[in-house]
C-alpha positions as CSV (number, residue, x, y, z in Angstrom):
1,M,-78.9,-0.9,-104.4
2,Y,-78.7,2.9,-104.8
3,A,-81.4,5.0,-104.0
4,C,-82.2,8.8,-104.9
5,A,-82.6,11.3,-102.0
6,E,-86.3,11.4,-102.1
7,A,-89.4,10.1,-100.5
8,L,-89.9,6.2,-101.3
9,A,-93.1,4.4,-100.3
10,G,-93.4,0.8,-99.6
11,S,-92.1,-1.9,-97.0
12,V,-88.7,-3.5,-97.6
13,T,-87.4,-6.9,-96.5
14,L,-83.5,-7.4,-96.7
15,A,-81.9,-10.8,-96.9
16,H,-78.4,-12.1,-96.5
17,G,-75.6,-9.6,-97.8
18,S,-78.1,-7.0,-99.0
19,A,-76.7,-3.4,-99.0
20,I,-78.9,-0.2,-99.6
21,F,-77.5,3.3,-99.9
22,G,-79.3,6.5,-99.9
23,G,-79.1,10.1,-100.1
24,L,-78.0,10.3,-103.9
25,D,-79.0,13.0,-106.1
26,C,-80.2,11.0,-109.3
27,A,-80.6,14.1,-111.5
28,K,-77.0,15.2,-110.9
29,G,-74.8,12.2,-111.6
30,W,-75.5,10.4,-108.4
31,A,-74.0,13.0,-106.6
32,Y,-73.7,12.3,-102.8
33,L,-76.2,14.4,-100.7
34,G,-76.5,12.1,-97.7
35,A,-74.8,14.4,-95.1
36,T,-77.7,16.8,-95.9
37,T,-80.5,14.9,-97.5
38,K,-81.5,11.5,-96.9
39,S,-83.6,9.0,-98.8
40,A,-86.7,8.6,-96.9
41,L,-88.4,5.1,-96.7
42,T,-92.2,5.0,-95.5
43,G,-93.4,1.4,-94.8
44,D,-97.0,0.4,-95.8
45,A,-99.5,0.7,-93.1
46,D,-99.5,-2.3,-90.4
47,K,-96.0,-3.6,-91.5
48,P,-92.6,-2.6,-90.7
49,A,-91.0,-0.2,-93.0
50,L,-87.7,-2.0,-93.0
51,M,-87.4,-5.7,-92.0
52,A,-84.2,-7.9,-91.9
53,E,-84.7,-11.3,-92.2
54,P,-83.0,-13.9,-89.7
55,S,-80.5,-14.6,-92.5
56,A,-79.7,-10.9,-93.2
57,S,-76.3,-10.9,-91.5
58,G,-73.9,-8.7,-93.2
59,T,-76.4,-6.2,-94.5
60,H,-76.0,-2.5,-94.6
61,V,-78.3,0.5,-94.7
62,E,-77.1,4.0,-94.9
63,D,-78.3,7.3,-95.4
64,F,-82.1,6.7,-95.1
65,A,-84.5,7.9,-92.8
66,I,-87.0,5.3,-92.0
67,I,-90.5,6.0,-91.1
68,A,-93.3,3.9,-89.8
69,A,-96.8,4.4,-91.4
70,S,-99.6,5.2,-88.8
71,A,-101.5,1.6,-88.0
72,T,-104.7,1.4,-89.5
73,T,-106.3,-1.8,-87.9
74,P,-107.2,-2.1,-84.3
75,G,-104.5,-3.8,-82.3
76,S,-101.8,-3.2,-85.1
77,S,-98.7,-1.3,-84.4
78,S,-96.2,1.2,-86.3
79,I,-92.8,-0.1,-86.5
80,A,-90.1,1.5,-88.5
81,V,-87.2,-1.2,-88.1
82,L,-87.8,-4.9,-87.4
83,A,-84.6,-7.2,-87.4
84,A,-85.6,-10.5,-86.7
85,T,-83.3,-12.8,-84.9
86,W,-85.4,-16.0,-84.2
87,G,-83.5,-19.3,-85.2
């Protein structure tokens, strides 16, 4: 998947073999901006912004700033990235 170099809202879960590339200028023929401007993924409140499932071996994420939303419920936490490794 390719993503524009802009703010993106919502949590994302990756499965096996997923690849997401950010930092692209969607208004100028998908030109690469990632060296100076990343895509910014801000997760949903009380959820990890980016989660890799246990089956997600071989996934690839490039040119993203991944931001955890503030926790809104008592006892919850703000997590930017969670890589699940349980079997």
